[in-house]
Each structure stands twice: as structure tokens, then as C-alpha cells.
N, C-alpha and C positions, 0 to 999 in steps of 0.2 A: 252278223256281228262277230266282232273285230278282238281277236285274242293276241295279248301282250306280254311274253316272256320280260320276265325281269329280273334278272343276275345281280345283285348284289354281293362287296366286300365278304366272305367267307363262306358264300353261300351255293351248296349244291344247285346245279344247273335243271331247272324242271320243277325244284320242287317252293313252294308260297313259303315266305322266310318275311322277319321283320328284323330292322337294327336299328339302336341310337347312336345318333354321334351328335358330337359333341366341341363347340363350336364360342369363340371369346367376341366380346363388343371389338369393332374395329380393325380386326384379323381376318382371315383369311380360314375355309376347313376346303377339304379336297372329297370326293367321296368317289370311292371305285368300284365300277361295276361290272362285272363278269355276264360272258354272254355262251351258249352256245354257236364253235364255228361255223356251223353249219349256216345261222343268222349272220355273219360277217355283212353280209352284202343290203341287208334291212336300216332301217332310218333306226338313229336313238335317239331318247330324248328325256328329259327328267319334268317334270310337272307335283304342281302345288294344288293338294284341301284333298277332300276324301274325291273316292274312287271318281265316283259318277259324275265328280264334277271338276274333275280333275282340270287346272289350266297351265297348259305348257306357257314353263320359264325359257328352253331352249329346246330347236329339236332339228338335227341334220343330218344328212346322206353322208355326209365330207368324210372321207376316210388319210387317219397318220395326218391329221391336220387340226391346231386349234380353230376354233370356232366362235366368238363372241358375241354375244347378246345381253346387253348393258353389263350389273354387276355377272352373270353368270356367260362359262368358258365352256365347251365341250370336247375331248381330246377320243376317237375310235381307233384306239390302236386293234387292229385288224391285226396282225401276229402275235398275237398275248393274248387275243378275244377275252377285251375290255376294252372301257370306255371309262375316262374318270370326267368328273364333273367340280369347277371349282368356283367357288360364290366367295366374294369378294366386301368388303366394306361390311360387316356382318354389323347386326345389332339386335337388341333384343324381339324385335318385330321380327323376326326370319325366326325366330322358332316357331316351331306348327310338323306337321306331316306331309310329309314329298313322297314321288315314286321316281322309281327308274327303270325306266323301260324299253325294248325294242319293237317295233312295230313290225308285228305279220302280217297284219288284214286278213286275216280267222278269226273263227270264233272259236269262245273257250280262254275269257282271259285267263291268267294268270301274271301275279307281280309280285315286286318284292316293299314296303311297306317302310321307309325312313324316317327315324324322327327322330328332326334336329333342335337341339335345344341349345340356348345361348346363353352363355354365360357375363358376367363381368371380366373383365378383366383382373387379374390376379398385377394389384401392386405393393412395393416394399417401402411404409416410411420407414422412417427414424426420430426418434426426439430431434427438436428445434436445435440443445443444444448441442448434438451431435452434424452438425451443417461446420460452427467454429471449431469446436475441436471435438476428437477423435478421444475414443477413451476404450479400456474394455471390457468398460460395464456397452455402450453403443454396439463396438463390435459384438455380445453376447445377446443383443436385441437384437440384430437382425439377424447371427443367425437362429436365433428362438422362433423368430417369422417363417426362416425357409423350410425347416422342420416342420412347422406348424399346417404347412402346405397342404393336403391331401388330396389336389385333382391327379390323377391320372397323368393327363396326357394337355400339356401346354403350347399357346404357337411360340417358335421359334424365340420373336421377338420380345415375349416376355422371358424367357430362357431369358438369351442374350442381356438384359438386360439387368435381370438380377446379379445375375457372375459378373457385371461391371460393377457394381457398387459393391456386391460382396467383395471380390479383391481389390478396389478403392478403398475403402474401410480397414483389407487386411495390412495396405500396403502403408495404411497411417499409425497405424497398430504398432509396426516393427519400429519403428521412431521411437516409441518410449522407451525408455529403460525398462522396466514390468520387463516389457517380452524376449529380453537379452535369457532371460529364464531355462535353460533346457528345456523343463520339464513342461513351462508354458508355451513355449512355442511346440512343442512336438503335439500337446491337447489341440492348438489354434489352429495347426498342420491337421492334426484327423480331424478335427470337422468340417474343415475348407474341403477337406476331400469329399467324407459326407455325403456336406452338401452341396459340390458337385457335379458325383456321380447322380444325385439324386434328380437333381433338376435337370442332367442331359437324360435317364432316363424318359423322362412325360416328353423327353420326345420322339418316340418310339412308340409308331403306332399299329395298327393291325392292320398284314398288305397282302394280298395275295399271290401276287409275282417276287414285286421285290423293291426297294425305296431307298432313297439316302437323304442324311440333309448335314449339314457341313455351316461351321462359324467360325470367324476368326474375328477375336479383340486382342487389344491389348496386351493381353494378362495370361490368354488360354484360346489354345483352336480348338476344336471339338470337331466330330464325321459322325455317325450312326448309319449303321450298314442294318438292314431291314429284311429278311427273307422269308416267302410264305409257302405256302405248301404246292402251291405251281410253280415256282420259280424257274428258267429256263436255264439258269446260269447253271456252268460247269465245278464254274469255281466265284466268288464273291471278285474285287479288284483290290489291290493294294489301297488300302487307307494311311492319306499322307499328308501331315503337318509342315512347315517348314521346315525342321531338324528331326524330324523321326519321320518314322514308319511301322506298318506293322503285319502282317501276313496270316490269318488265319481259317481253320477251315469249317469255314462257318454254313457250307450248303450239309457238311457231313457233323456237324451238331446240330442242325435242324431236322436230317432224319433222324437222328436219336430222340427227337423228340413227339409226345402220341401227337402235339397237333403242328408237327413238320411246321415249325417254325421257330426260329429264334434272330435275335437281332446280337449288337454287339454295339459299345461306346469305345469311343478313341478320343483323351485327352491330353494333350499337351499343355504343362504349367508351364511360362515364363519366370514366375517368379518363385512358382514354390520352393525351392529350392534356401530360402528366404528364412521358414519353416521347417521344413526339413533340411533340415544342415547335411552335407557332409560326413561331419567329425561324429554323426549318431551311426557312422558304422565305427561298430568299436570293434579291432583287430590288435592283436597281443603286441605288434611292433609297434614302438613310434614314429610313424610313419607321417608327409603331410599328405591330408587324405583333399582330392580337388574335385570339387562335379564338373566332368566334363558332356555332359547333355543337361538335356531340358529333365524335368521330371513329370511321364508320363501314367498314364491312367488307360486301361482297359477291362472293360464287365463285359458281362450276358445279361441287361437287364429287360426282366417278365419274360425273362428262359427257365423254361423247367429244368431239364435236365442241363447243365450247365457242366457237362463234360468233356474234357477237350477231349479228341478223338487223333490231334496230331501235336507234339509242342509250336507255340508262338514263334515267330523270331517274329524282332524285333529293332528295328537298322535306326540308329543311333547317329546322328552325323555334333560329332565336334564343334562344341562352342566356347573351347580355349584353348591354348597350343595346347600339342604332343611334345609326352615326354618317349622320345622313344627307352629310355633305362625304367620307366614308368608303369607302375603293375594295373591294369585296366578288373575292373571285377563289375560283373553285371547284378546288381543289388534289385532285393521289391522290400518295402517299409511294412515293416511287422509292430504297428501302435504303434512303439515308441525308440524305436532300432533299425538301420538297416542291416540282411543281413543274402545272405546267398546262396540258402537251399532252393533247389530246383531248378537254379539258372545258371546261365554258363556262356559263355564270349563263342561265338561260332567263328568270327572271322575278324578282320581287323587289321586297320591302316591308317594315314597319317590324318584320316581322316571319315573318316566313320568305323564304326562299331558295329557287326551284327550280332545282337545278343539271344540265347534261344532258352525259351521258359514255360515248365510244365505246368504251367498255372496261370492264375489270371489274378494282376494286385497294382497297386504303383511301382512304375521301374524307377534304375536311374542306372545312368553307367561313371561308376567313380575312378578314379584315378589316383593309386598310390607311389608318392614317390620318397628320394629319402631328405631329412629337413635340410633344407642351407643352413651353411657354416655362418653362425651367429655374426653382426654387426662388425669389426673390427673399426671400434673410430681414430684408433692411431695411425690405420692405416689410409683411412677413410682423409683425413688427415694430412698426413702423407700428398696423397697420391693428389690431390684438391692444391698442395703448396704445390707439388713438381709440376704438373699441366698448368698452371697459369704461370708460373716461372721459365716453362719449354714457352709461352704463349708470348709472356714479351719479349722472349729475343727469340723467336720468327719475325716480332715484327720488328724488331730492331736492326735485326738482318735485312729485310725488303726495304727497311728505312736506307742502310745503306748501297745498295745495290740496288737504289733508285736513284738518289743521289750522289753519289763517288764518283772522281773519275777514274776509268779504267783505263791499264793496257788495251790498247788495237787486240791481240793474240790472247786475249780474259772472255773465257765462254760462261758463262754464268748463267745460260739461258735453264739449265736442271735445276742448278740449285735455285735458282726465282721461283720456280714451277717446284721444288719441292717445298718450299716453304710454303705459297700462297698454299696447299692441297693442305700440306700438313693443318697448317695455321684454323685453316675454314672445318677441317675433319673433325679434332681438338676442339674447336672453340663450341663447334655442334654438337659434337657427344656428352660437352661437358655441360652445357647450357638445356642438352634431351636429359639429363638424368637428376638434375636437378628439381626441372619442373615436369618429372615422368606423369605425376598422380594428375595433370594438368591435359596432358597429350595422351598420357595411355589410351582414356576412354574413345580418346576422338578414332578410329583405328584407321581413317583411308590417311589421316596428319600420320601417325603413326608408321606406317607402310611408307607414307612418301618420305617421310625425315630415314629410315633406314635406307632407302634405297639410296637417297642423296648420300648414306654416313660409305655405302658399299662405292659409288663412283672414288669418294674422294680420299678417299682411303687405296683403293685400286692404284687409282691415279697417281700418288702419292710411292706405291710401289714403286709402277714406270716406269717414270720420273728416276728412284733411287738406280734401277737397274742401265738406266742411259746415262744418269753424272756413273757409276761406274765404268760404264765403257767406252766412252770421254777420257776418264783418266786415267785408265787401261793404255791408249793409245797415246795418249802424254806421256806416259811414261815407254810407250816405246819411241818416244819420235816419233809418230805419225798422224800430228792433228795441225799439222803445218796448213795452212789454207791459201791459195793463187790470188784472192782478189776478193774481195768487200762484197760483191752479187751472192759471190759461194758461199760465204758466212748469211749473208740474210738466207739464203734459200735453206741453206742446212736445217739456221734455226730454225723454221718454219717449216721445214719438215719433220725437227725433234717432236716441234710444240703438233703434232700429225697425229705422231702416233703413243705422246703421254699423256694425251686426252681419252683420242678417239679407241685405242684400243682396251681403257678400262670403260668407253661407254657401249665399245660391242658386248664386254663379256658380261654389263648388268640388263642388256637391253634380249640378247638371249636369255639369261638365268629371267627376266620378268613373262617372256614367250614363254618357256618350256615350264616356267612352278609359279603361276599368277599370287599364288598364293602364300610365295615362299616369305614377302615382308610381314616387316610388322609386330616383332617377336613382344614376350611382355616389358622388354628393355627394350622394343624399339630399334631390335635390332637384326637377324638375321636370324629365321629358324632353324633349328636343331634337327625335323623331322625329315624323312625324305635326302637325305643326303643335300640337305642345299645350304650349309654352310662351309660346303668345297667348293662353290660356285664363286668363294673370297678364298678359302685358305689352299687351295688349284691352284689358282695366280702366284699367289703370294709364295705357296712353294718353292716354287721354281724358279720363282724371278731371288728370294732368296739363296738356293745354289746355287743359281749364276753370279750372283754375287760374292758369295764365298767364294767360288773359285776365282774369278776378277781379283779376291783380295789375293788371294794366298800367290795367282800370276805378280803383280803388281810387288807383292811383299819379297817375294823372288830375286827380283827386279833390280829394287832396289838398293839390296841385300849385298848382290852380287857388283853393282856397281860404287857401294859402297868397299867391298875390298879388293877396289881393282883401283882406287885412288891412291895417290901418290900421297907425301906428308904433308902436302901444305895445310895448316891449321885450319884459315878461310874453310875452302872447299871442303875439309873434311868436317866443320864444324856446322858448314848449309845442306849439306847432307841429311844430317844427323839430326837436321830443323825439318828437312824433307822426311824424316824415316817420321817421326813422334807426324806429321800431317798425317799418312798415312796409317799410322795406329789410331787412331781419329777419324780416320775416315771409315774405319770398320761403323762406327758409329753412323755415323752419318748416310752409310749405305744401308741400315737397317741391319744388320748378320742382328745383332744381340734380339730381337724379335725370335728366333731360333734358339731361345730360353722360355719362350710361352709356351713350346711344346713341354719344360722340365717342370714348370713350376707347381701344380699339383702336389701337395703335404707338401713343399720345402719354401719353410719363410725366409730362409736368406734370398732365393733364385727372385722369391717373389717381391722382393727388393727392390732388388739384385735390374731386376725385369724392368718393374713402374718406373725406377730412377734413368736407366738409361732410356728407354724410350722415349720418355715424355722431356730427352732432352737433347733432341736432333736438332731443335734450335739453336741449342745454345754450344752445342759444338761447330755446326755452321758459321757461325757468329765467328766465333775464337780463331778459327783454321783461319777462313777468308776473310775476317775482318780486322777486327786485334792482331794476328799475328801476319798481314799484308804493309808493309812496308809502307807502300803508299798510300792506303789508308789512312791508314798511325797516324803518317806525315797531314792529311788532307781533317782530321779528326782533331787534329794539333791548331790546325789555323785556323776550324773553326770554333775551339774555346776558344782562341785566343780573340780571333771579334767576338766574340760575346763577351768575354770579359772589360773589353775596350771598351766597347758597348751600353755596360752599368753601370765603369768606370766616369764614364763622359753623362751620362743622364744622371748620378748623384753629382757632380759636381756641378752643373746646373739648377738641379735642386737647391747647391747649399750654395749658388751665387744670388738667386732669388730671394733667397730666405736674409739675405744681406743687404 
């Protein structure tokens, strides 16, 4: 007579037992069976019916590999001394008695009975009125249905379907005016947390060794890890979601339980901050609170003794721009507010923060920063007017450089490229700030714009430096060119310097800190010192231009003193000195004021006016104050006036 040793989940080897397994229509069920290691070489099988007439559904001697037979699969894990049977596409007809067995080929059979009960899948239905418009009543109806679920174990598909409906409904509720009530927001947040934790706890199933379940939805991600009395792990792996992770000593917690088992459920909510707002973090100071992470929840479902053996570490990825001057707090949700009790910041950088907590709950990372100064409407208007005026004069200067005839010895290449770079930079920055609310959500577009602004402003400063060098050479009488060909080559070389230097700086910056672009203003981020990829080159150029300007002014002053009393010569030199002083603005030297504007309204206004009018000064110095250009202006206006008079005369004749 044949003896069959049958070992099932939570069964002591060699002892006759009976277990009950629950499944749901349309889903699948896993049944894990354990056996004594001396029988690893024996065949394993799964049968249905009374023992005396048990019909084999699947039988195999294959080890460590899935074997399929219709809707049934069997995997014999010899390392764990356990095999798993999977039944797919369950229906009510699958309810009945089964046996999980090892074929030993000796008399004195011993087996374990498996009673499988197939239930109808749980569904959540909303009233028909809720499909067209969602109200608070619809939301409460939904939560009550979920709270009334009594099943201890649910299929993954059922859990994710219910969570999707719940979070979609809550997002619609937030669009209603009643959701603005803080008390109601906190209440709805509490119920959503309770509902989510209840649902994810139904994914916990008894296991002899270990197991895990994970899911990813638009609004929430979750992971469940379970360990049993015969777990072979020294520690469980880190549980990860897109923006968070958790390290917990689940093995130690299981050892403190009489059942020698435990489970952890970890959830990351992508939209929960809309309910549990950072402003619920009550502090004595009047600071701006920003949610720097997704809201997460960690629990120990179906675990008798939930005492932690060591603190739990949560790693949060910053979902918003990090302010180096801000204060970070690891907080947990306590019914109606965020508090810090039992949690602390372990370490942080510009991208991640690690929090250590001595208990489990719902957690988040909140940053406190000083409230930004209130917007000054007069300063905003002044800025808009000044920038627009500057753009107009940049355009006029470019048209003049392009259309007027210049003396062969005049080199406008630097001035033209200063106008092009700053015209595009100021225009792009102005448009970006005007449409920031539309651009900011598009993170890639915002980063591209900030990188382009970085390049345009840097190239503008490089061209200012080139202009300073050319002006210095001119004053020292070293700018004579021997041939037109050499002039062309020199201009081409200057163009390479003017744009390639800026391009190299931007490319190196992108390579070193690719996430450095795309601040909340679509500009360079302040963290990691990345702002110095712009300020560094600018400071060097401003220092160089200031030194060159001082040398130019001293040279001209010396030349003025050495002149004779010829009135025309003195007048011409004074005009040259005035132009040189105006060059102070053209060369960008007033940008230095930007380092000293903090707290000074006068300096802020002076900085704004001078730096927005570089185009105006270029137009005045090189166009309006240039005699040859003025003559061409007069000629153009005379032609324009004659043309208008001729047209008027023709119209008069026709009318007669």
C-alpha cells in the first residue's frame, strides 16, 4: 500500500491536518505546501475528491521549475522544501476538497486536506447620480461600502480596482467648494488612510517562508512583504516605490511573535497631500510649509506584537525644489495635524532625505521656508516697462547696425552679438514669467527654457568682455587691421569665442548636474551650488570688465590732460570720455549692484533700470552720437517725408 506524506502551509511535518483556502471567481489562488527535506527527490502532486478516489490534477517530478497542466501549475522549490500549486480562472465549481501530497511509494498514507471555498468577487458600486457628478454623499457612500467589507483576504485585482475608484472619487471631491474646509479635508484624509490600510491588509496571506505583493496605480503605490516561521532570510529587502523606500527589521518583529510570522504594508500616496496639506503642520513661526515628499503609510497588518525592534528608516526623494535655507522636518499624521514626535532627520542632500522613526504611522517630509516678500506691483510695473523699452532699443540698434553704412575701420561684431544675445534672453525671460503658470507644470519644457536662458545670458556676458577688450585695444591704438581678409577671420574667431565658451559652460553644467535646471521660476536651481555655473563666469567677466574700464578711463584722462588748448580737440575728447563712461553700462558693470540689492529699494531700482537699458545705451552711443549714422537717419527721414508728400499730392490731383 502507498503512503503519501502531505505537508501544507503552516503544517508541522508528518502531522495530519486540514486547512481552508479562500478564493474569488475569476481570480487565481496559490496553495503552498511544505515537506520534509528527505523527500525532495520524490514526485509532488495535487488531487481532488475524497481520499479514496482522489483524482490527480497535476503531478510532477520536475524540480525548481514551473510545470503547467491546464489551469493548474506546480513549482517544487527544493531549496525551501516546499511546493506551490496555482489554480487560475477560479469559478464557484472549484469549491471542494483537495489534497496536497508527496508520493513516497510506501504504505501508511498520511495527507493534508485542503478545503477550497470560492466566493463571488467583491465589487464596489456607486449610485447612478455619482457617475455624472460627484458629491460628498457619493464619497461617503463609497467609503462605507469599503468599510463594510469583511473579507480577510482579497485578490490583488480586487484591491487595486477598489483603490482606483476610491482615489478617483476623492480627487473629484476636491474640486468642490466644500472640500476647502480644513476640518473636512482632515476627516476625509483620515478615512482614506483607514480605507487604504484596510484594503492593503487583505493582501497579507499566511506563508511558511516569505512572500511579497506589489502594485502601482496613478494615485498610489503599495508593497506588502510577509515572513513565516521558516523564513530563510536574514533581513527583508528594502521596500521601494517611485519616490520613497523603507528599511524595517521585519525578521526581528516576527521573532517576537508567538506565531513567528509578521507582515509589513507600505504605501506611497501621490495625491494625499491634497487632503493632508502641509499647512496642517502647526508651528509657532510664520513660515511657508512645502510638502517635499509623497505621503507614505507603513503598518504591520495581521501581526500580533507590533513592537519595533529598531527604528525604521524612510528615504524620501524630494518632489519639489530644495531650498538650502529651508528647514526640513520628518512628520507623521496624528488625526488632525502633522507632528514630529518620534521622528528625526537622519541625513539629507538636495535630492533625498532619510528619516528615522521609532513607530509606524503615516509620514511625510515638510520643508519650512521664510515667506517670500509680498509682490510689489509698482516694481513689477517698472520692471515690465523698463524691459520692454530695453527690447525696443535693442531692436533699433540691430536695425541700425544692419542697414546703415559704416566706416571700414569700425568693428560692430561684438555690439551686434550683445544685442542679439540680450534681446533673446530678456524676451524669453519676460515671456516665461508671464506664462509661468502654463510652463511650470511641463518640467521638461521648463528645464529646456532655463538651460537656454543660461546660454543666452552667458553668451551676452562673453560678448561684453570681448567688447571691453576691443575698446581697450582701440584706446591703446592697437586695433589697426592690415587687410579685409584678416578682419573677416578675426570676426569669425570672435564669434567662435562669443558662443562656444557659453555653450561649453552649459554643456559641462548639464553633464555634472543634469537636474540643475527647471526651478520654480524656470531658471537655474539654487541647490548643490549649481547657481555658480552662472555666477562664477559672470563674476570673472564683471571683474575683468571693471578693470579694463578703469584702465580705459585712466588712459583717456591722461590723453585729455596732454592736449593743447585747441577747443575742438578738447570738445572731441570730452565726448569720447562721455562715451566711455556710458560704456560702463554697455559692458555690464552695473550687474555688480545685484550682489547688494538685498534690503535696499534704491539699489534694486537702480539695478533694474541700468541693466534693462543696455540696448538703450548701445543705441545712443553707437547710433545717435555717431555723426555718419545721424546723417543717414536724416537722409532716410527726408526720403520718407518726400514720399509721403508725393503720395498726398497724387491723391489731391486725383480728387480734382
